[in-house]
matplotlib code that plots the C-alpha trace (Angstrom):
import matplotlib.pyplot as plt

x = [-84.5, -81.1, -81.5, -84.7, -83.1, -80.3, -82.6, -85.1, -82.0, -80.3, -83.9, -85.4, -85.6, -87.9, -90.5, -92.7, -96.1, -98.4, -97.4, -96.9, -99.4, -97.5, -94.1, -95.2, -96.7, -93.5, -91.4, -93.5, -93.6, -89.6, -89.8, -91.8, -90.1, -86.7, -88.5, -89.3, -86.1, -84.6, -86.6, -86.3, -82.6, -82.9, -84.7, -82.3, -79.6, -81.2, -79.9, -76.3, -75.3, -74.8, -71.6, -69.9, -70.2, -66.8, -66.9, -65.2, -61.7, -58.7, -57.4, -58.3, -56.1, -57.5, -61.0, -59.6, -58.1, -61.2, -63.5, -61.3, -61.5, -65.3, -65.8, -64.1, -61.2, -58.6, -58.3, -56.6, -55.9, -53.7, -50.9, -52.4, -49.1, -47.9, -51.3, -52.7, -51.0, -51.2, -55.0, -55.7, -54.3, -55.9, -59.6, -59.1, -58.2, -61.6, -63.8, -62.9, -64.4, -67.6, -70.8, -70.7, -73.6, -72.1, -68.8, -70.3, -72.3, -69.0, -67.2, -69.7, -71.2, -67.9, -65.1, -66.2, -68.4, -71.4, -75.0, -77.3, -79.6, -77.0, -76.1, -79.4, -79.6, -76.5, -77.3, -81.3, -82.2, -84.4, -82.3, -83.4, -82.1, -78.7, -78.4, -79.2, -76.7, -74.0, -74.8, -74.4, -71.3, -69.6, -70.4, -68.9, -65.6, -65.3, -65.2, -62.6, -60.4, -60.0, -57.9, -56.2, -53.1, -52.5, -52.1, -52.2, -49.8, -51.4, -50.8]
y = [6.9, 7.1, 4.0, 4.4, 7.8, 6.0, 3.3, 6.1, 7.4, 4.1, 3.1, 6.2, 4.5, 1.5, 4.4, 4.8, 6.3, 7.7, 11.1, 12.6, 10.5, 7.4, 8.4, 9.1, 5.4, 4.0, 6.0, 4.8, 1.0, 1.3, 2.9, 0.6, -2.4, -0.9, -0.6, -4.1, -5.1, -2.7, -4.3, -8.0, -7.3, -5.9, -8.4, -11.2, -8.9, -9.5, -12.7, -13.2, -16.2, -19.4, -20.4, -17.2, -17.7, -18.0, -20.9, -22.4, -21.4, -23.1, -20.0, -16.4, -14.8, -17.4, -16.3, -12.3, -13.3, -15.2, -12.2, -9.9, -11.7, -12.1, -8.5, -7.9, -5.6, -8.3, -7.9, -11.7, -14.2, -13.2, -15.5, -16.7, -16.5, -13.0, -11.4, -12.7, -10.4, -7.5, -8.3, -8.8, -5.4, -3.7, -5.3, -4.7, -0.6, -0.8, -2.9, -0.3, 2.5, 0.9, 1.3, -0.8, -3.0, -3.4, -4.7, -6.9, -8.7, -9.1, -10.3, -12.8, -14.1, -13.6, -14.1, -16.3, -18.7, -18.2, -19.0, -16.1, -17.6, -17.5, -13.7, -12.4, -13.9, -11.9, -8.7, -8.9, -8.7, -10.3, -12.7, -10.0, -7.3, -9.4, -9.9, -6.1, -5.2, -7.3, -6.2, -2.5, -3.4, -4.9, -2.2, 0.2, -2.1, -2.4, 1.5, 1.6, -0.8, 0.5, -1.2, -4.4, -3.1, -1.1, -4.3, -7.1, -8.7, -10.6, -14.2]
z = [72.2, 71.3, 69.6, 68.3, 66.6, 65.2, 63.6, 61.8, 60.2, 59.2, 58.0, 56.7, 53.3, 54.4, 55.1, 52.3, 52.3, 54.8, 55.3, 58.7, 60.5, 58.9, 60.1, 63.4, 63.7, 62.1, 64.6, 67.5, 66.7, 66.3, 69.8, 71.3, 69.8, 71.1, 74.7, 74.8, 74.1, 76.5, 79.2, 78.1, 78.6, 81.8, 83.1, 81.9, 83.7, 87.0, 87.9, 87.0, 85.3, 87.6, 85.2, 86.0, 89.9, 91.6, 92.6, 95.8, 95.4, 96.9, 98.3, 99.1, 96.4, 93.7, 94.5, 94.2, 91.1, 89.7, 90.7, 89.0, 85.5, 86.0, 86.4, 82.8, 84.0, 82.3, 79.0, 78.9, 81.4, 84.2, 85.2, 88.3, 90.2, 89.3, 89.7, 92.8, 95.2, 93.2, 92.4, 96.2, 97.2, 94.4, 95.2, 98.8, 98.1, 95.5, 98.2, 100.9, 98.5, 98.2, 99.8, 103.0, 101.9, 98.4, 99.6, 102.2, 99.7, 97.2, 100.3, 101.6, 98.0, 95.5, 97.7, 100.5, 98.4, 100.3, 99.0, 98.0, 100.9, 103.6, 102.3, 102.5, 105.8, 107.5, 106.0, 106.8, 103.0, 100.3, 97.7, 95.0, 97.0, 97.3, 93.3, 93.0, 95.3, 93.4, 90.3, 91.4, 93.4, 90.3, 88.3, 90.8, 91.0, 87.3, 87.5, 90.7, 89.3, 85.7, 83.1, 83.9, 82.8, 86.1, 88.2, 86.0, 83.6, 80.6, 80.4]

ax = plt.figure().add_subplot(projection="3d")
ax.plot(x, y, z, "-o")
ax.set_aspect("equal")
plt.show()
């Protein structure tokens, strides 16, 4: 609704005639279009982009740094040699603060590279539930980890 109100204020000059009924119809149409856009955005965000998956890292430390980069907590690509120990320690502390299922999904899927099918089987959940848990876990990790300047150095 905030987006709709903002659009009304910014586009009020486009409303021509029709009195109060016309104005209500115009605002209702703006709100409907914004709702459709929001639903489409949510639907596209349900499944993670496979290109952003942390793929078969050579070491656990590399997978941690890749996950930190994917979470967007790093403003620039960290020097992998300098950042891996610090990122590993910091991510471990953040994972310990997550609900058990959230932490399990991140460890199994993101850090150990298991498929969503394997993770779903291990956790006794559906694949859709695994994706939802992962999205929520990533949101909480972003909050817990805060700005990258706390633990990563810029390249």
